[in-house]
C-alpha positions as CSV (number, residue, x, y, z in Angstrom):
1,M,0.1,-0.1,0.0
2,N,1.3,3.5,-0.8
3,E,2.1,5.7,2.1
4,I,-0.9,8.0,2.9
5,N,0.2,11.3,4.6
6,T,-2.9,12.9,6.1
7,F,-5.8,11.3,8.4
8,E,-8.3,12.9,5.9
9,E,-6.5,10.9,2.8
10,L,-6.5,7.6,5.0
11,D,-10.2,8.1,5.9
12,K,-11.4,8.9,2.3
13,F,-9.5,5.8,1.1
14,S,-11.0,3.4,4.0
15,T,-14.7,4.4,3.1
16,H,-14.3,2.3,-0.3
17,F,-14.0,-1.0,2.0
18,N,-16.4,-2.7,4.4
19,N,-14.0,-5.0,5.7
20,L,-11.0,-2.6,6.3
21,A,-10.2,-0.1,9.0
22,F,-7.1,1.9,9.9
23,I,-6.0,3.2,13.3
24,V,-3.0,5.7,13.7
25,K,-1.7,6.7,16.9
26,K,1.0,9.4,17.3
27,F,3.0,9.6,20.6
28,G,4.8,12.7,21.9
29,I,3.9,15.8,23.7
30,F,0.3,15.6,22.4
31,N,-0.7,11.9,22.1
32,E,-3.0,11.7,19.0
33,T,-5.3,8.8,17.8
34,F,-7.1,8.7,14.5
35,I,-9.5,6.0,13.6
36,S,-11.0,5.7,10.2
37,K,-14.9,5.7,9.9
38,S,-14.9,2.4,8.5
39,I,-14.2,1.1,12.0
40,T,-18.0,0.9,12.5
41,N,-18.4,-1.5,9.6
42,L,-15.9,-3.7,10.9
43,T,-16.7,-3.8,14.7
44,G,-20.2,-2.2,15.2
45,Y,-18.8,0.5,17.5
46,E,-18.6,4.0,16.7
47,I,-15.3,6.0,16.7
48,E,-15.7,7.8,20.0
49,E,-16.8,4.3,21.6
50,I,-13.6,2.8,20.3
51,K,-11.7,5.9,21.8
52,K,-13.2,5.3,25.1
53,L,-12.3,1.8,25.6
54,P,-8.9,1.3,27.8
55,E,-7.0,-0.1,25.0
56,N,-8.9,0.9,22.1
57,I,-9.5,-2.1,19.4
58,Y,-7.5,-4.2,21.8
59,S,-10.0,-4.2,24.3
60,L,-12.2,-6.1,22.1
61,I,-10.0,-9.0,21.5
62,H,-11.4,-12.5,22.4
63,E,-10.4,-13.6,25.8
64,D,-8.9,-16.8,24.4
65,D,-6.5,-14.5,22.4
66,I,-5.9,-11.7,24.6
67,E,-2.9,-13.2,26.5
68,K,-1.1,-14.3,23.5
69,I,-1.4,-11.1,21.5
70,K,-0.4,-8.9,24.3
71,K,2.8,-11.0,24.8
72,E,3.7,-10.8,20.9
73,L,2.8,-7.2,20.9
74,I,5.2,-6.5,23.7
75,E,8.1,-8.4,22.2
76,F,7.3,-6.6,18.9
77,E,7.4,-3.1,20.3
78,S,10.4,-3.8,22.7
79,N,12.6,-4.9,19.8
80,P,14.1,-1.6,18.3
81,E,15.1,-3.5,15.1
82,R,11.4,-4.4,14.3
83,T,9.1,-1.8,12.6
84,Y,6.6,-4.2,10.8
85,E,4.6,-7.4,11.9
86,E,1.2,-9.0,11.3
87,F,-1.1,-10.4,13.9
88,I,-4.1,-12.7,13.7
89,Y,-6.7,-12.7,16.5
90,R,-10.4,-12.7,17.1
91,I,-12.5,-9.8,18.4
92,I,-16.2,-9.5,19.7
93,D,-18.1,-6.9,17.8
94,K,-20.9,-4.9,19.4
95,N,-23.5,-7.6,18.4
96,K,-21.4,-10.3,20.1
97,N,-20.2,-12.0,16.9
98,I,-16.7,-13.3,16.6
99,I,-14.8,-11.6,13.8
100,W,-11.2,-12.7,12.8
101,I,-8.9,-9.9,12.5
102,K,-5.5,-9.8,10.7
103,D,-3.7,-6.6,12.0
104,F,-0.9,-5.1,9.9
105,I,1.3,-2.9,12.3
106,T,3.9,-0.4,10.9
107,L,6.1,1.4,13.7
108,T,7.9,4.7,13.2
109,R,10.9,4.9,15.7
110,E,13.0,8.0,16.5
111,N,16.1,7.4,18.8
112,G,14.7,4.0,19.9
113,K,11.4,5.3,20.9
114,I,8.1,4.8,19.0
115,T,6.7,7.9,17.8
116,C,4.0,6.4,15.7
117,R,2.0,3.2,15.3
118,K,-0.3,2.5,12.2
119,S,-2.5,-0.4,12.2
120,V,-4.5,-1.7,9.0
121,L,-7.3,-4.0,10.2
122,L,-8.7,-6.4,7.9
123,N,-11.7,-8.9,8.4
124,I,-10.6,-12.3,7.4
125,N,-13.7,-14.3,8.4
126,E,-14.2,-15.8,4.9
127,V,-10.6,-16.6,4.8
128,K,-10.7,-18.3,8.3
129,K,-13.9,-20.3,7.2
130,H,-12.1,-21.5,4.0
131,E,-9.3,-22.5,6.0
132,E,-11.2,-24.3,8.5
133,A,-13.1,-26.3,5.9
134,L,-9.9,-27.1,4.3
135,I,-8.5,-28.4,7.6
136,K,-11.7,-30.4,8.3
137,E,-11.5,-31.9,4.8
138,N,-8.1,-32.7,5.0
139,E,-8.7,-34.4,8.4
140,R,-11.5,-36.3,6.8
141,L,-9.4,-37.5,3.9
142,T,-6.8,-38.6,6.3
143,D,-9.1,-40.5,8.3
144,L,-10.6,-42.1,5.3
145,N,-7.2,-43.1,4.2
146,T,-6.4,-44.6,7.4
147,Q,-9.8,-46.4,7.4
148,K,-8.9,-47.8,3.9
149,D,-5.6,-49.1,5.0
150,K,-7.1,-50.9,7.9
151,F,-10.1,-52.0,5.9
152,I,-7.7,-53.7,3.2
153,S,-5.9,-55.3,5.9
154,I,-9.1,-56.9,7.5
155,I,-10.4,-58.0,4.0
156,S,-7.2,-59.4,3.0
157,H,-7.4,-61.7,6.0
158,D,-11.0,-62.5,5.8
159,L,-10.9,-63.3,2.2
160,R,-8.2,-65.8,2.7
161,S,-9.3,-67.5,6.0
162,P,-12.2,-69.6,4.8
163,F,-10.3,-71.4,2.1
164,T,-8.3,-73.1,5.0
165,T,-11.7,-74.9,5.8
166,L,-12.7,-75.1,1.9
167,L,-9.5,-76.8,0.8
168,G,-8.7,-78.6,4.1
169,F,-11.8,-80.6,4.0
170,S,-12.1,-81.0,0.3
171,E,-8.6,-82.4,0.2
172,I,-9.7,-85.0,3.0
173,M,-12.6,-86.0,1.0
174,L,-10.7,-86.4,-2.2
175,N,-7.9,-88.3,-0.6
176,E,-9.7,-90.7,1.8
177,P,-12.1,-92.7,0.0
178,D,-13.0,-94.9,3.3
179,L,-14.8,-91.9,4.9
180,N,-18.2,-93.1,6.2
181,E,-21.5,-91.1,5.3
182,D,-21.5,-89.4,8.7
183,E,-18.1,-88.1,8.2
184,K,-18.6,-86.9,4.6
185,T,-21.8,-85.1,5.8
186,E,-20.0,-83.5,8.6
187,Y,-17.2,-82.3,6.2
188,L,-19.6,-81.1,3.6
189,K,-21.5,-79.0,6.3
190,Y,-18.3,-77.2,7.1
191,I,-17.5,-76.5,3.6
192,Y,-21.1,-75.3,3.0
193,D,-20.9,-73.3,6.1
194,A,-17.6,-71.7,5.1
195,S,-18.9,-71.0,1.4
196,K,-22.0,-69.3,2.7
197,N,-20.3,-67.3,5.0
198,Q,-17.7,-66.1,2.4
199,L,-20.6,-65.4,0.1
200,N,-22.3,-63.2,2.5
201,L,-19.0,-61.3,3.2
202,I,-18.5,-60.8,-0.6
203,N,-22.1,-59.6,-1.1
204,C,-21.7,-57.1,1.7
205,L,-18.7,-55.7,0.3
206,L,-19.9,-55.6,-3.4
207,D,-23.1,-53.6,-2.0
208,W,-21.3,-51.4,0.3
209,S,-18.7,-50.4,-2.5
210,R,-21.6,-50.0,-5.0
211,L,-23.2,-47.6,-2.7
212,Q,-19.9,-45.7,-1.9
213,T,-19.2,-45.3,-5.6
214,G,-22.8,-44.6,-6.7
215,R,-23.0,-47.5,-8.8
216,I,-26.3,-48.5,-6.9
217,K,-28.9,-45.8,-7.7
218,V,-31.2,-45.1,-4.6
219,E,-34.7,-44.8,-6.1
220,P,-37.1,-43.9,-3.1
221,V,-40.9,-44.8,-3.6
222,R,-43.7,-44.8,-1.5
223,L,-43.5,-48.0,0.6
224,N,-46.1,-49.6,3.4
225,V,-43.6,-50.0,6.3
226,K,-45.6,-53.0,7.6
227,L,-45.8,-54.9,4.2
228,T,-42.3,-54.1,3.2
229,I,-40.8,-55.3,6.4
230,S,-43.0,-58.4,6.5
231,N,-41.7,-59.3,2.8
232,A,-38.1,-58.4,3.8
233,I,-38.0,-60.6,6.8
234,A,-39.8,-63.6,5.2
235,P,-36.7,-65.5,4.1
236,L,-35.6,-65.5,7.9
237,T,-38.7,-67.6,8.9
238,G,-36.7,-70.8,8.8
239,D,-33.9,-69.6,11.0
240,A,-36.5,-68.3,13.5
241,V,-38.4,-71.6,13.6
242,R,-35.2,-73.5,14.0
243,K,-34.5,-71.7,17.2
244,N,-38.0,-71.5,18.5
245,I,-37.9,-67.6,18.3
246,D,-41.0,-65.7,17.9
247,V,-40.6,-62.5,15.7
248,K,-43.4,-60.3,16.9
249,I,-44.2,-57.2,14.6
250,D,-46.0,-54.3,16.0
251,I,-46.6,-51.9,13.2
252,P,-49.7,-49.7,12.4
253,S,-50.8,-50.4,8.7
254,D,-51.0,-46.6,7.8
255,L,-47.3,-45.9,8.2
256,A,-45.3,-45.4,4.9
257,V,-41.9,-44.3,3.9
258,N,-40.1,-43.0,1.1
259,A,-37.4,-45.6,0.4
260,D,-35.7,-47.6,-2.2
261,E,-37.5,-51.1,-1.8
262,R,-34.6,-53.4,-2.3
263,L,-32.0,-51.6,-0.1
264,F,-34.5,-50.8,2.7
265,G,-35.6,-54.5,2.7
266,Q,-31.8,-55.5,2.7
267,A,-31.3,-53.1,5.6
268,I,-34.0,-54.7,7.8
269,N,-33.1,-58.2,6.7
270,H,-29.7,-57.6,8.1
271,L,-30.8,-56.2,11.6
272,V,-33.4,-58.9,12.0
273,S,-31.1,-61.6,10.9
274,N,-28.5,-60.2,13.5
275,A,-31.4,-60.3,16.2
276,I,-32.3,-63.8,15.5
277,K,-28.5,-65.0,15.5
278,F,-27.8,-63.5,18.9
279,T,-31.1,-64.3,20.5
280,P,-31.1,-67.6,22.7
281,E,-33.7,-70.2,21.8
282,G,-37.3,-69.7,22.9
283,K,-36.8,-65.9,23.3
284,D,-38.5,-63.1,21.3
285,V,-37.4,-60.6,18.6
286,H,-39.7,-57.4,18.3
287,I,-40.3,-55.2,15.4
288,S,-42.0,-52.0,15.9
289,A,-42.5,-48.7,14.0
290,S,-44.2,-45.4,14.9
291,R,-44.1,-41.7,14.0
292,F,-40.9,-40.4,15.3
293,K,-41.6,-36.7,14.9
294,E,-43.4,-34.7,12.1
295,G,-42.1,-36.2,8.8
296,L,-40.4,-39.3,10.3
297,I,-41.1,-42.7,10.9
298,E,-38.9,-44.7,13.5
299,I,-38.3,-48.6,13.1
300,V,-37.1,-50.3,16.1
301,V,-35.5,-54.0,16.0
302,R,-35.2,-55.3,19.4
303,D,-33.8,-58.6,20.6
304,E,-33.5,-60.5,23.9
305,G,-30.2,-61.7,23.1
306,L,-26.6,-61.7,24.2
307,G,-25.9,-57.9,24.0
308,I,-22.8,-55.9,23.0
309,A,-19.9,-55.1,25.7
310,E,-19.4,-51.2,26.0
311,E,-16.0,-51.4,24.8
312,N,-17.1,-53.1,21.4
313,Q,-20.0,-50.6,20.6
314,S,-17.8,-47.9,18.9
315,K,-16.7,-50.5,16.6
316,L,-20.3,-51.1,15.1
317,F,-21.0,-49.5,11.9
318,R,-17.4,-49.1,10.9
319,I,-15.4,-51.0,8.0
320,D,-11.9,-50.4,9.5
321,Q,-12.8,-51.8,13.0
322,K,-14.3,-55.5,12.2
323,F,-16.5,-56.7,15.2
324,S,-18.1,-60.0,14.8
325,L,-19.6,-62.4,17.4
326,Q,-20.7,-66.0,17.3
327,G,-24.7,-66.3,17.3
328,T,-26.1,-68.3,20.1
329,N,-26.0,-71.5,18.1
330,G,-22.7,-70.8,16.8
331,E,-23.8,-68.9,13.6
332,K,-21.2,-66.6,12.1
333,G,-21.3,-63.3,10.5
334,S,-19.3,-61.3,8.0
335,G,-18.7,-58.4,10.4
336,F,-19.6,-55.9,7.8
337,G,-23.4,-56.3,7.8
338,L,-24.1,-53.3,10.1
339,A,-21.7,-50.9,8.1
340,L,-23.7,-51.7,5.0
341,V,-27.0,-51.0,6.8
342,K,-25.5,-47.6,8.0
343,E,-24.4,-46.8,4.4
344,I,-28.1,-47.6,3.1
345,I,-29.6,-45.5,5.8
346,D,-27.1,-42.8,5.0
347,K,-28.0,-42.6,1.5
348,H,-31.7,-42.3,2.5
349,N,-30.8,-39.3,4.7
350,G,-31.9,-41.4,7.7
351,Q,-30.3,-41.9,11.2
352,I,-29.4,-45.1,12.7
353,W,-28.4,-45.7,16.5
354,F,-28.8,-48.4,19.1
355,Y,-28.8,-49.4,22.8
356,S,-27.3,-52.6,24.2
357,N,-26.4,-54.0,27.5
358,I,-24.6,-57.5,28.1
359,G,-27.2,-60.4,28.7
360,E,-30.2,-57.9,28.0
361,G,-30.1,-57.7,24.2
362,S,-30.0,-54.9,21.7
363,E,-32.1,-52.2,20.3
364,F,-31.5,-50.8,16.9
365,H,-33.2,-47.6,15.7
366,I,-33.7,-46.3,12.1
367,T,-35.6,-43.0,11.2
368,L,-36.7,-42.6,7.5
369,Q,-38.6,-39.9,5.7
370,E,-42.5,-40.3,6.2
371,A,-44.8,-40.6,3.0
372,K,-48.3,-39.6,2.7
373,N,-50.9,-42.2,3.3
374,L,-52.8,-43.1,-0.1
375,I,-56.6,-44.0,-0.1
376,L,-57.6,-45.6,-3.4
377,L,-61.3,-44.5,-3.7
378,V,-63.0,-46.5,-6.5
379,E,-66.4,-44.6,-7.4
380,D,-67.8,-43.6,-10.7
381,D,-70.0,-40.9,-9.5
382,D,-68.0,-37.5,-9.3
383,A,-69.9,-35.8,-6.7
384,T,-69.9,-38.8,-4.3
385,K,-66.1,-39.0,-4.9
386,N,-65.4,-35.3,-4.0
387,L,-67.8,-35.6,-1.1
388,Y,-65.7,-38.8,0.4
389,K,-62.5,-37.0,-0.3
390,K,-63.5,-33.8,1.9
391,Y,-64.6,-36.3,4.6
392,I,-61.1,-37.9,4.6
393,E,-58.9,-35.0,4.0
394,N,-60.5,-32.8,6.6
395,T,-60.4,-35.3,9.2
396,L,-57.5,-37.5,8.9
397,S,-53.9,-36.0,8.7
398,N,-51.2,-37.2,6.3
399,F,-53.9,-38.8,4.0
400,E,-54.2,-38.2,0.4
401,V,-57.2,-39.7,-1.8
402,K,-56.5,-41.0,-5.3
403,F,-59.6,-41.8,-7.6
404,A,-60.4,-44.6,-9.9
405,N,-63.7,-44.5,-12.0
406,N,-63.8,-48.3,-12.3
407,G,-62.4,-51.8,-11.4
408,Y,-60.0,-51.8,-14.3
409,E,-58.6,-48.5,-13.7
410,A,-58.3,-49.3,-10.0
411,I,-56.3,-52.5,-10.7
412,N,-53.8,-50.2,-12.8
413,I,-53.7,-47.4,-10.2
414,Y,-53.3,-50.0,-7.3
415,K,-50.0,-51.4,-8.9
416,Q,-48.5,-47.9,-9.2
417,I,-49.2,-46.6,-5.6
418,L,-49.8,-49.6,-3.4
419,P,-52.5,-47.6,-1.2
420,T,-52.8,-47.7,2.4
421,I,-56.4,-48.7,2.1
422,V,-58.9,-49.3,-0.7
423,I,-62.5,-48.0,-0.5
424,T,-64.7,-49.3,-3.2
425,D,-68.3,-49.0,-4.4
426,H,-70.1,-52.5,-5.2
427,D,-72.3,-51.2,-8.0
428,M,-69.9,-50.1,-10.7
429,P,-70.0,-50.4,-14.5
430,L,-67.7,-53.0,-16.2
431,M,-66.7,-54.6,-13.0
432,N,-68.5,-54.9,-9.6
433,G,-66.8,-54.6,-6.2
434,I,-66.7,-58.4,-5.7
435,Q,-64.9,-59.1,-8.9
436,L,-62.4,-56.2,-8.1
437,V,-61.9,-57.5,-4.5
438,E,-61.2,-61.1,-6.0
439,I,-58.5,-59.7,-8.2
440,L,-56.8,-57.7,-5.7
441,Q,-56.9,-60.6,-3.1
442,K,-55.2,-63.0,-5.7
443,K,-51.6,-62.2,-4.5
444,E,-50.6,-63.0,-1.0
445,S,-49.0,-59.6,-0.3
446,N,-51.9,-57.8,-1.3
447,K,-53.9,-59.1,1.6
448,A,-52.3,-56.7,4.0
449,V,-54.1,-53.7,2.4
450,P,-57.3,-53.2,4.2
451,I,-60.5,-52.9,1.8
452,I,-63.9,-51.2,2.7
453,V,-67.0,-51.8,0.4
454,I,-69.7,-49.4,0.2
455,S,-73.0,-50.3,-1.2
456,A,-76.8,-49.2,-1.6
457,K,-77.9,-52.8,-2.4
458,L,-76.5,-54.9,0.7
459,N,-78.3,-58.1,1.3
460,D,-77.2,-61.2,3.3
461,E,-75.7,-62.9,0.1
462,I,-73.7,-59.8,-0.9
463,I,-72.3,-59.5,2.7
464,K,-71.3,-63.1,3.0
465,K,-69.5,-63.0,-0.3
466,Y,-67.5,-60.2,0.8
467,S,-67.0,-61.6,4.1
468,R,-65.5,-64.8,2.5
469,L,-63.1,-62.6,0.5
470,G,-61.8,-61.1,3.9
471,V,-63.1,-57.5,3.2
472,D,-62.5,-55.6,6.5
473,K,-65.7,-53.4,6.5
474,I,-68.9,-53.2,4.7
475,I,-70.9,-49.8,4.8
476,S,-74.2,-49.0,3.4
477,K,-75.2,-46.0,1.5
478,P,-75.9,-43.2,2.1
479,V,-72.6,-43.1,3.9
480,D,-72.4,-40.9,7.2
481,Q,-69.1,-39.1,7.7
482,N,-68.5,-40.3,11.1
483,I,-69.0,-44.1,10.2
484,L,-66.8,-43.7,7.0
485,I,-63.9,-42.2,9.3
486,S,-64.3,-44.5,12.2
487,S,-64.3,-47.4,9.7
488,I,-60.9,-46.3,8.2
489,K,-59.5,-45.9,11.8
490,E,-60.5,-49.3,12.8
491,C,-59.1,-50.9,9.6
492,L,-55.6,-49.2,10.3
493,Y,-55.1,-48.9,14.1
């Protein structure tokens, strides 16, 4: 910066900047302090307020920086050979905000004494923000690199270790023809278990890697929580039956989330599989879901199993600290299932956490974004449709009504949206209510969706037909609002 000789020129120069201010202090017979008007933009204080402070601008220095800066200033001013120095510190402005300042100080000395001190104060908040962001990013990358090295070390070991079993027992079976059937069966079981565990490990690693690199595209759709979880854990029925474990599901029928069906199902499958694995025979596994807070659904998987020691709890969800326990019947795991589960939940912008105590079991919690409940209303009369829609949406929160004019249209819409509940009129053109219900009930999974039938021509024969089909409610026309709403609630809650 070019030398500016007069206070007036200095003040005029400073008005062009919002993040810059000047302080000039002259020492001698008459001490004189000049502060540029731009100090107000920098600190929030007026010039006269700054002058009244015991140490001017230095009275605003943050308490964590004051001791260090004072020491550096004394050392600087005490050395007759030093005339220029830069200092970085924080000040507290008038609004109690922290401002990072870079202070460029130039001293004029005569006969060893300081006659003038000029300070150029620069707001470097943005620079500090970028600096801190770079430090954090560097720490994150360093941590990732460390995790990667540990991960590769773990994987190298885990990929090799099963082959001892596979090759060892295969070699025995090939080279010892006199083995009896019991021995052959035992050795084949060892080979099968080792192969199964190895495949599980590889599948977890591949899915985790694909999620990390974006090769698996997360495609959220509206999913009924109860139905999706029931489908996801169906393959685990055999494991539960063999250990006499009762998997209890307590999930309202009206809960829905926005999630990728395959990935969400995979995460739930892993959690429930672990719960079964670590639960002793004859105990229970509990799966529940509820509204966590507005816009979020919480899913809880709780077991009555072994529990996780406190010193091992920090190892869960990490790929660089493999943690694996044997199940209560000697079941083995890959040690990477929970890392995959966390990656899946993270990709859905959800949260996962757990509570666990040795001997008392574990409880895993997941939160995901809630989706609106959809009611498929099958009715050919426009006035009636709009009346029902008004009844429902004005009374039930988080519900939306979708229309179908006839049974054929309803079947197509049903496949697309998988509604929370179906409300259909009995008397419709092209296809009556009984025919529609028969088609919807053909698939096993569709039975989880409640159905309400409305009819102006109810008789014992029609009621019996609907009852045999498993219809949840049958309402006569004209429909009373309270009866319609209470029927919906009874079907879902």
